[in-house]
N, CA, C and O of each residue as an XYZ file, in Angstrom:
656
protein
N       0.967     -1.297     -0.058
C      -0.160      0.086      0.004
C       0.912      1.157      0.072
O       1.897      1.121      0.810
N       0.583      2.166     -0.834
C       1.086      3.330     -0.846
C       0.612      4.788     -0.210
O       1.251      5.834     -0.099
N      -0.641      4.486      0.136
C      -1.182      5.638      0.807
C      -2.724      5.284      1.152
O      -3.172      4.145      1.016
N      -3.439      6.315      1.584
C      -4.917      6.275      2.181
C      -5.494      7.313      1.442
O      -4.876      8.377      1.409
N      -6.541      7.218      0.851
C      -7.312      8.142      0.598
C      -8.574      8.619      1.726
O      -9.443      7.766      1.906
N      -8.710      9.880      2.459
C      -9.295      9.881      3.636
C     -10.232     11.155      3.449
O      -9.707     12.262      3.330
N     -11.363     11.033      3.428
C     -12.342     12.155      3.061
C     -13.289     12.086      4.453
O     -13.648     11.029      4.973
N     -13.581     13.278      4.891
C     -14.390     13.384      5.957
C     -15.068     14.754      5.844
O     -14.588     15.647      5.146
N     -16.377     14.917      6.664
C     -16.962     16.235      6.785
C     -17.347     16.375      8.146
O     -17.569     15.382      8.839
N     -17.459     17.748      8.657
C     -18.032     18.172      9.873
C     -19.645     17.858      9.854
O     -20.299     17.699     10.885
N     -20.107     17.803      8.723
C     -21.726     17.608      8.612
C     -21.844     16.276      8.546
O     -21.282     15.627      7.664
N     -22.599     15.731      9.486
C     -23.279     14.241      9.645
C     -23.946     13.790      8.180
O     -24.649     14.553      7.518
N     -23.658     12.611      7.838
C     -24.468     12.201      6.600
C     -23.977     13.021      5.524
O     -24.843     13.020      4.648
N     -23.027     13.691      5.198
C     -22.889     14.689      4.195
C     -22.641     13.914      2.926
O     -23.076     14.357      1.863
N     -21.888     12.654      2.981
C     -21.329     12.156      1.753
C     -22.810     10.917      1.223
O     -23.498     10.368      2.084
N     -22.974     10.755      0.110
C     -23.666      9.981     -0.580
C     -23.385      8.633     -1.067
O     -22.219      8.281     -0.890
N     -24.099      7.854     -1.592
C     -23.391      6.581     -2.128
C     -22.950      7.209     -3.788
O     -22.115      6.607     -4.463
N     -23.482      8.189     -4.180
C     -22.656      8.579     -5.442
C     -21.563      9.281     -4.933
O     -20.587      9.064     -5.650
N     -21.327      9.959     -4.091
C     -19.695     10.547     -3.510
C     -18.979      9.165     -3.259
O     -17.766      9.182     -3.472
N     -19.494      8.040     -2.867
C     -18.458      7.063     -2.456
C     -18.059      6.350     -3.715
O     -16.905      5.965     -3.903
N     -18.968      6.193     -4.513
C     -18.697      5.329     -6.159
C     -17.661      6.576     -6.829
O     -16.727      6.157     -7.512
N     -17.772      7.852     -6.685
C     -16.783      8.673     -7.271
C     -15.227      8.629     -6.465
O     -14.216      8.841     -7.135
N     -15.152      8.402     -5.305
C     -14.042      8.223     -4.504
C     -13.301      6.869     -4.948
O     -12.098      6.776     -5.192
N     -14.441      5.632     -5.017
C     -13.702      4.517     -5.330
C     -13.166      4.592     -6.730
O     -12.149      3.947     -6.985
N     -13.766      5.343     -7.706
C     -13.541      5.564     -8.843
C     -12.090      6.271     -8.852
O     -11.178      5.709     -9.458
N     -11.897      7.307     -8.290
C     -10.692      7.958     -8.158
C      -9.370      7.166     -7.522
O      -8.202      7.325     -7.877
N      -9.828      6.345     -6.570
C      -8.683      5.563     -5.768
C      -8.339      4.637     -7.047
O      -7.150      4.481     -7.325
N      -9.425      3.959     -7.907
C      -9.032      2.957     -8.930
C      -8.195      3.672     -9.944
O      -7.311      2.967    -10.430
N      -8.270      5.020    -10.418
C      -7.405      5.580    -11.084
C      -6.147      5.818    -10.607
O      -5.152      5.630    -11.307
N      -6.089      6.271     -9.322
C      -4.747      6.848     -8.835
C      -3.762      5.319     -8.878
O      -2.624      5.298     -9.345
N      -4.424      4.168     -8.328
C      -3.753      3.062     -8.261
C      -3.288      2.747     -9.370
O      -2.084      2.493     -9.370
N      -3.988      2.652    -10.616
C      -3.524      2.390    -11.956
C      -2.550      3.105    -12.424
O      -1.736      2.626    -13.213
N      -2.486      4.658    -11.897
C      -1.459      5.539    -12.491
C      -0.402      5.072    -11.817
O       0.607      4.835    -12.480
N      -0.374      4.819    -10.290
C       1.132      4.414     -9.917
C       1.449      2.931    -10.401
O       2.604      2.519    -10.298
N       0.663      2.296    -10.813
C       1.317      1.120    -11.401
C       1.627      1.282    -12.778
O       2.321      0.385    -13.257
N       1.376      1.957    -13.327
C       1.991      2.243    -14.748
C       3.068      2.971    -14.596
O       4.009      2.685    -15.337
N       3.238      4.033    -13.672
C       4.647      4.430    -13.349
C       5.706      3.520    -12.809
O       6.878      3.555    -13.183
N       5.129      2.543    -11.729
C       6.220      1.620    -11.364
C       6.505      0.630    -12.556
O       7.519     -0.039    -12.354
N       5.986      0.418    -13.525
C       6.172     -0.642    -14.467
C       7.046      0.068    -15.571
O       7.976     -0.459    -16.182
N       6.567      1.398    -15.720
C       7.625      2.079    -16.758
C       9.151      2.405    -15.739
O      10.172      2.398    -16.426
N       9.325      2.618    -14.555
C      10.655      2.496    -13.877
C      11.185      1.120    -14.260
O      12.143      0.952    -15.015
N      10.355     -0.026    -13.572
C      10.952     -1.141    -13.900
C      11.548     -1.361    -15.354
O      12.745     -1.579    -15.545
N      10.792     -1.298    -16.154
C      11.080     -1.153    -17.795
C      12.495     -0.677    -17.996
O      13.302     -1.357    -18.631
N      12.803      0.487    -17.458
C      14.057      1.294    -17.707
C      15.114      0.710    -16.788
O      16.318      0.726    -17.047
N      14.580      0.203    -15.714
C      15.846     -0.283    -15.045
C      16.481     -1.821    -15.284
O      17.472     -2.281    -14.716
N      15.866     -2.305    -16.011
C      16.091     -3.736    -16.634
C      16.749     -3.750    -17.764
O      16.588     -2.654    -18.300
N      17.535     -4.566    -18.519
C      18.385     -4.620    -19.393
C      17.480     -4.594    -20.636
O      16.351     -5.086    -20.620
N      18.155     -3.855    -21.980
C      17.302     -4.149    -23.188
C      16.791     -5.329    -23.656
O      17.374     -6.395    -23.460
N      15.483     -5.220    -24.418
C      14.947     -6.665    -24.726
C      15.629     -7.350    -25.498
O      15.294     -8.529    -25.387
N      16.620     -7.168    -26.413
C      17.557     -7.905    -27.071
C      18.416     -8.877    -26.342
O      18.606    -10.039    -26.702
N      18.934     -8.290    -25.253
C      19.726     -9.071    -24.198
C      19.121    -10.074    -23.551
O      19.821    -11.044    -23.260
N      17.819    -10.076    -23.211
C      17.188    -10.813    -22.411
C      17.075    -12.189    -23.057
O      17.219    -12.290    -24.276
N      16.789    -13.393    -22.195
C      16.843    -14.850    -22.975
C      15.885    -15.635    -21.924
O      15.905    -15.510    -20.699
N      15.142    -16.375    -22.604
C      14.511    -17.105    -21.769
C      15.155    -18.361    -21.448
O      14.671    -18.941    -20.475
N      16.192    -18.958    -22.066
C      16.943    -19.950    -21.287
C      18.550    -19.576    -21.072
O      19.521    -20.215    -21.478
N      18.529    -18.526    -20.422
C      19.985    -18.096    -20.217
C      20.794    -18.860    -19.518
O      20.513    -19.797    -18.770
N      22.136    -18.269    -19.888
C      22.990    -19.659    -19.117
C      23.494    -18.985    -17.676
O      22.990    -17.971    -17.194
N      24.392    -19.610    -17.187
C      24.762    -19.243    -15.704
C      24.374    -20.275    -14.929
O      23.807    -21.209    -15.497
N      24.570    -20.335    -13.593
C      24.568    -21.159    -12.283
C      22.899    -21.492    -12.176
O      22.009    -20.642    -12.154
N      22.757    -22.725    -12.126
C      21.456    -23.282    -11.835
C      20.925    -22.710    -10.648
O      21.655    -22.724     -9.657
N      19.785    -22.206    -10.559
C      18.984    -21.486     -9.285
C      18.005    -22.719     -8.818
O      17.076    -22.979     -9.582
N      18.127    -23.403     -7.765
C      17.094    -24.547     -7.218
C      15.825    -23.695     -6.661
O      15.982    -22.790     -5.841
N      14.565    -24.060     -7.172
C      13.510    -23.456     -6.507
C      12.614    -24.586     -6.017
O      12.140    -25.459     -6.743
N      12.414    -24.457     -4.557
C      11.874    -25.738     -3.986
C      10.426    -25.082     -3.428
O      10.340    -23.973     -2.899
N       9.417    -25.920     -3.638
C       8.002    -25.737     -3.534
C       7.407    -27.072     -2.321
O       7.360    -28.300     -2.403
N       7.082    -26.235     -1.409
C       6.489    -27.093     -0.340
C       4.948    -27.009     -0.534
O       4.313    -25.955     -0.495
N       4.343    -28.436     -0.779
C       2.905    -28.348     -1.191
C       2.057    -28.091      0.119
O       0.849    -27.967     -0.083
N       2.496    -27.990      1.456
C       1.524    -28.378      2.306
C       1.174    -26.750      2.548
O       0.038    -26.414      2.881
N       2.030    -25.973      2.390
C       1.518    -24.385      2.332
C       1.840    -23.657      1.230
O       1.683    -22.436      1.221
N       2.235    -24.206      0.382
C       2.653    -23.514     -1.076
C       3.858    -22.229     -0.845
O       3.789    -21.109     -1.351
N       4.931    -22.730      0.039
C       5.900    -21.896      0.286
C       7.090    -22.294     -0.661
O       7.464    -23.459     -0.795
N       7.638    -21.236     -1.294
C       8.528    -21.426     -2.155
C       9.932    -20.780     -1.742
O       9.983    -19.607     -1.371
N      11.066    -21.589     -1.822
C      12.379    -21.214     -1.433
C      13.129    -21.173     -2.646
O      12.966    -22.042     -3.502
N      13.901    -20.277     -2.783
C      14.881    -20.084     -3.928
C      16.255    -19.979     -3.455
O      16.647    -18.941     -2.923
N      17.171    -21.207     -3.652
C      18.586    -21.259     -3.226
C      18.559    -21.225     -1.642
O      19.286    -20.556     -0.909
N      17.748    -21.930     -1.356
C      17.471    -22.248     -0.098
C      16.976    -21.092      1.049
O      17.000    -21.281      2.265
N      16.514    -19.823      0.355
C      15.838    -18.881      1.055
C      14.431    -18.601      0.852
O      14.015    -18.714     -0.301
N      13.671    -18.275      1.710
C      12.241    -18.306      1.778
C      12.044    -17.081      0.781
O      12.645    -16.012      0.894
N      11.051    -17.408     -0.283
C      10.811    -16.214     -1.034
C       9.291    -15.794     -0.929
O       9.023    -14.595     -0.854
N       8.250    -16.781     -0.921
C       6.842    -16.501     -0.675
C       5.949    -17.772     -0.434
O       6.375    -18.904     -0.663
N       4.609    -17.503      0.070
C       3.795    -18.849      0.273
C       2.501    -18.536      0.114
O       2.172    -17.398     -0.219
N       1.718    -19.395      0.307
C       0.205    -19.308      0.248
C      -0.274    -19.230     -1.413
O       0.197    -20.068     -2.181
N      -0.990    -18.448     -1.798
C      -1.702    -18.334     -2.851
C      -0.557    -17.802     -3.972
O      -0.536    -18.276     -5.108
N       0.201    -16.975     -3.617
C       1.213    -16.162     -4.506
C       2.229    -17.216     -4.882
O       2.756    -17.229     -5.995
N       2.546    -18.263     -3.762
C       3.735    -19.219     -3.889
C       3.141    -20.209     -4.910
O       3.810    -20.691     -5.824
N       1.936    -20.458     -4.711
C       1.082    -21.430     -5.847
C       0.889    -20.878     -7.147
O       0.756    -21.718     -8.038
N       0.837    -19.571     -7.513
C       0.746    -19.076     -8.647
C       2.315    -19.207     -9.248
O       2.461    -19.736    -10.350
N       3.357    -18.766     -8.582
C       4.707    -18.872     -8.897
C       5.222    -20.079     -9.148
O       6.123    -20.199     -9.978
N       4.689    -21.203     -8.426
C       4.918    -22.714     -8.769
C       4.624    -23.044    -10.120
O       5.351    -23.532    -10.986
N       3.241    -22.637    -10.157
C       2.569    -22.922    -11.424
C       3.062    -22.408    -12.941
O       3.106    -23.096    -13.961
N       3.414    -21.025    -12.791
C       4.069    -20.570    -13.717
C       5.504    -21.262    -14.154
O       5.840    -21.439    -15.325
N       6.281    -21.618    -13.007
C       7.536    -21.793    -13.064
C       7.583    -23.168    -13.876
O       8.447    -23.364    -14.730
N       6.521    -24.183    -13.533
C       6.187    -25.393    -14.058
C       5.648    -25.301    -15.270
O       5.911    -26.296    -15.945
N       5.061    -24.583    -15.765
C       4.306    -24.512    -16.973
C       5.741    -23.852    -17.824
O       5.988    -24.208    -18.976
N       6.436    -23.064    -17.230
C       7.618    -22.664    -18.327
C       8.742    -23.531    -18.482
O       9.596    -23.266    -19.327
N       8.851    -24.792    -17.572
C       9.743    -25.663    -17.734
C       9.128    -26.394    -18.553
O       9.935    -27.124    -19.129
N       7.841    -26.592    -18.967
C       7.286    -27.404    -19.959
C       7.228    -26.655    -21.525
O       6.787    -27.177    -22.549
N       7.761    -25.394    -21.394
C       7.917    -24.564    -22.595
C       7.022    -23.290    -22.724
O       7.091    -22.500    -23.666
N       6.382    -23.214    -21.921
C       5.285    -21.828    -21.812
C       6.087    -20.738    -20.977
O       6.787    -20.989    -19.997
N       5.846    -19.374    -21.583
C       6.187    -18.455    -21.118
C       5.275    -17.145    -20.744
O       5.539    -16.266    -19.923
N       4.009    -17.287    -21.671
C       3.039    -16.454    -21.366
C       1.915    -17.169    -20.899
O       1.657    -18.331    -21.216
N       1.196    -16.398    -20.077
C       0.211    -16.476    -19.295
C      -0.877    -15.589    -19.248
O      -0.690    -14.482    -19.751
N      -2.000    -15.840    -18.741
C      -3.198    -14.676    -18.592
C      -3.722    -14.747    -17.174
O      -3.634    -15.765    -16.488
N      -4.256    -13.647    -16.782
C      -4.978    -13.534    -15.610
C      -6.165    -14.656    -15.421
O      -6.452    -15.386    -14.471
N      -6.750    -14.477    -16.766
C      -8.179    -15.428    -16.628
C      -7.660    -17.081    -16.310
O      -8.077    -17.820    -15.419
N      -6.825    -17.315    -17.144
C      -6.106    -19.108    -16.673
C      -6.095    -18.881    -15.453
O      -6.963    -19.528    -14.867
N      -5.371    -18.114    -14.682
C      -5.059    -18.395    -13.354
C      -6.087    -18.293    -12.442
O      -6.135    -19.038    -11.463
N      -7.210    -17.142    -12.740
C      -8.524    -17.241    -12.086
C      -9.356    -18.568    -12.307
O     -10.009    -19.024    -11.368
N      -9.342    -19.090    -13.342
C      -9.979    -20.369    -13.399
C      -9.360    -21.530    -13.087
O      -9.931    -22.601    -13.295
N      -8.150    -21.470    -12.563
C      -7.809    -22.845    -12.110
C      -7.811    -23.141    -10.910
O      -7.266    -22.435    -10.062
N      -8.526    -24.413    -10.610
C      -9.011    -24.750     -9.249
C      -7.780    -25.252     -8.527
O      -8.065    -25.500     -7.355
N      -6.667    -25.460     -8.780
C      -5.713    -26.015     -8.360
C      -4.939    -24.809     -7.575
O      -4.062    -25.202     -6.806
N      -5.128    -23.459     -7.653
C      -4.558    -22.473     -6.953
C      -5.578    -22.165     -5.738
O      -5.247    -21.535     -4.734
N      -6.562    -22.572     -5.915
C      -7.574    -22.218     -4.954
C      -7.751    -20.665     -4.595
O      -7.613    -20.297     -3.428
N      -8.012    -19.899     -5.464
C      -7.851    -18.550     -5.132
C      -9.364    -18.000     -4.290
O     -10.480    -18.500     -4.430
N      -9.061    -17.069     -3.583
C     -10.345    -16.660     -2.816
C     -11.147    -15.843     -4.124
O     -10.703    -15.640     -5.254
N     -12.647    -15.408     -3.482
C     -13.511    -15.392     -4.301
C     -13.431    -13.754     -4.708
O     -14.241    -13.407     -5.568
N     -12.693    -12.900     -4.266
C     -12.513    -11.689     -4.397
C     -11.639    -11.449     -5.480
O     -10.469    -11.831     -5.496
N     -12.425    -10.559     -6.760
C     -11.822    -10.654     -7.944
C     -10.522     -9.965     -8.043
O      -9.669    -10.390     -8.823
N     -10.292     -8.819     -7.226
C      -9.174     -7.994     -7.415
C      -8.025     -8.630     -6.559
O      -6.953     -8.030     -6.485
N      -8.212     -9.856     -5.892
C      -7.322    -10.243     -5.030
C      -6.053    -10.800     -6.167
O      -4.941    -10.294     -6.016
N      -6.191    -11.553     -6.982
C      -5.372    -12.208     -8.120
C      -4.410    -10.856     -8.410
O      -3.274    -10.855     -7.937
N      -4.720    -10.101     -8.925
C      -3.909     -8.919     -9.532
C      -3.073     -8.264     -8.203
O      -1.887     -7.980     -8.368
N      -3.682     -8.041     -6.951
C      -2.867     -7.829     -5.828
C      -1.416     -8.811     -5.786
O      -0.210     -8.566     -5.815
N      -2.269    -10.065     -5.701
C      -1.141    -11.006     -5.361
C       0.031    -10.956     -6.368
O       1.188    -11.146     -5.993
N      -0.386    -10.620     -8.032
C       0.817    -10.996     -8.867
C       1.589     -9.517     -8.652
O       2.757     -9.495     -9.040
N       1.071     -8.328     -8.094
C       2.051     -7.037     -7.905
C       3.181     -7.880     -6.534
O       4.404     -7.926     -6.407
N       2.274     -8.323     -5.879
C       3.179     -8.674     -4.508
C       4.322     -9.505     -4.818
O       5.438     -9.404     -4.308
N       3.869    -10.512     -5.886
C       4.742    -11.518     -6.444
C       5.712    -10.875     -7.352
O       6.859    -11.322     -7.358
N       5.419     -9.933     -8.081
C       6.481     -9.345     -8.808
C       7.236     -8.515     -8.146
O       8.373     -8.338     -8.584
N       6.803     -7.780     -6.907
C       7.658     -6.985     -6.103
C       8.738     -7.648     -5.367
O       9.837     -7.106     -5.242
N       8.400     -9.100     -4.749
C       9.088     -9.737     -4.183
C      10.334    -10.475     -5.108
O      11.468    -10.522     -4.632
N      10.095    -10.937     -6.205
C      10.861    -11.478     -7.029
C      11.933    -10.258     -7.558
O      13.079    -10.462     -7.959
N      11.467     -9.352     -7.485
C      12.359     -7.880     -8.105
C      13.445     -7.757     -6.761
O      14.661     -7.656     -6.919
N      12.910     -7.779     -5.691
C      13.881     -7.709     -4.249
C      14.921     -8.904     -4.131
O      16.106     -8.780     -3.822
N      14.237    -10.115     -4.443
C      15.057    -11.293     -3.819
C      15.523    -12.322     -4.891
O      16.421    -13.134     -4.668
N      14.866    -12.234     -6.039
C      15.462    -12.772     -7.119
C      15.279    -12.314     -8.475
O      14.386    -12.824     -9.152
N      16.091    -11.327     -8.993
C      15.935    -10.398    -10.080
C      16.298    -11.320    -11.285
O      16.362    -10.874    -12.431
N      16.521    -12.571    -10.985
C      16.709    -13.401    -12.260
C      15.486    -14.072    -13.012
O      15.409    -14.530    -14.153
N      14.460    -13.965    -11.884
C      13.059    -14.294    -12.388
C      12.238    -13.197    -12.258
O      12.117    -12.480    -11.264
N      11.708    -13.114    -13.268
C      10.783    -11.838    -13.624
C       9.331    -12.121    -14.001
O       9.078    -12.986    -14.839
N       8.385    -11.422    -13.410
C       7.065    -11.553    -14.309
C       6.894    -10.213    -14.586
O       6.927     -9.256    -13.813
N       6.627    -10.267    -16.290
C       6.507     -8.866    -16.999
C       5.300     -8.723    -17.523
O       4.792     -9.612    -18.206
N       4.709     -7.589    -17.259
C       3.059     -7.387    -18.107
C       3.545     -7.210    -19.469
O       4.575     -6.582    -19.715
N       2.815     -7.757    -20.354
C       2.517     -7.861    -21.646
C       1.475     -7.527    -22.418
O       1.368     -7.873    -23.595
N       0.573     -6.770    -21.733
C      -0.822     -6.762    -22.409
C      -1.552     -6.684    -21.117
O      -1.084     -6.820    -19.986
N      -3.007     -6.398    -21.539
C      -4.018     -6.320    -20.303
C      -4.243     -7.553    -20.218
O      -4.447     -8.281    -21.189
N      -4.221     -8.034    -18.625
C      -4.618     -9.304    -18.434
C      -3.391    -10.207    -18.691
O      -3.440    -11.292    -18.110
N      -2.566    -10.028    -19.264
C      -1.188    -10.956    -19.691
C      -0.013    -10.697    -19.127
O       0.303     -9.545    -18.830
N       0.720    -11.671    -18.929
C       2.084    -11.520    -18.286
C       2.998    -12.514    -18.869
O       2.477    -13.496    -19.399
N       4.148    -12.423    -18.856
C       5.181    -13.183    -19.212
C       6.130    -13.604    -17.956
O       6.404    -12.898    -16.986
N       6.526    -14.828    -18.200
C       7.840    -15.322    -17.007
C       9.024    -15.166    -17.846
O       8.990    -15.584    -19.003
N       9.950    -14.669    -17.429
C      11.405    -14.279    -17.873
C      12.369    -14.785    -17.043
O      12.462    -14.160    -15.987
N      13.185    -15.798    -17.182
C      14.309    -16.092    -16.484
C      15.881    -15.633    -17.037
O      16.258    -15.737    -18.204
N      16.496    -15.230    -16.165
C      17.983    -14.758    -16.543
C      18.902    -16.045    -16.197
O      20.000    -15.990    -16.752
N      18.705    -17.094    -15.465
C      19.168    -18.090    -14.994
C      18.164    -19.528    -15.328
O      16.942    -19.667    -15.374
N      19.162    -20.367    -15.504
C      18.470    -21.640    -15.811
C      17.735    -22.277    -14.248
O      18.407    -22.143    -13.225
N      16.828    -22.722    -14.193
C      16.102    -22.923    -12.746
C      15.948    -24.349    -12.675
O      15.673    -24.902    -13.740
N      16.076    -25.118    -11.570
C      15.659    -26.491    -11.419
C      14.427    -26.389    -10.159
O      14.468    -25.751     -9.107
N      13.491    -27.149    -10.634
C      12.513    -27.214     -9.617
C      12.511    -28.223     -8.905
O      12.904    -29.228     -9.497
N      12.137    -28.406     -7.541
C      12.118    -29.413     -6.729
C      10.908    -29.508     -5.804
O      10.783    -28.680     -4.902
N      10.132    -30.345     -5.961
C       8.605    -30.274     -5.128
C       8.885    -31.295     -3.875
O       9.533    -32.341     -3.916
N       8.301    -30.777     -2.886
C       8.275    -31.203     -1.766
C       6.887    -31.757     -0.873
O       6.267    -30.929     -0.206
N       6.571    -32.780     -0.894
C       5.107    -33.107     -0.229
C       4.995    -32.504      0.977
O       3.964    -32.630      1.637
């Protein structure tokens, strides 16, 4: 969370449902603008598109997934757990089978992820996952490549290990 939009009036019952709807719209637009700015900054921080490689060389990174709580460890260090961990494990597993592009819709419909019913929850978890990867595993990236679409990009080879 970057901030809070707080609106109040000295007059009781001053705000109507119309005011609430307008504020929700405003907050959504502000959130979208902040996300666009962050993505723009991320793109300028990363290497040029031509130098990126899906099957980059280098030292093998071991990614371990614990099914009990969907926790994910990279190189022995804790990365993330829960639904975001399940999402990361799914896209890494699919990437190992040759896929690199995904849609929010397919994740939302995948029963193995056990997503909560709240519709905005998936996007929030993807943002959290993207930030966590940027902080702790810069060689694993989730990049937006369209509305409701993203790509998994790896700068190092990854070995997946599932633990029951």
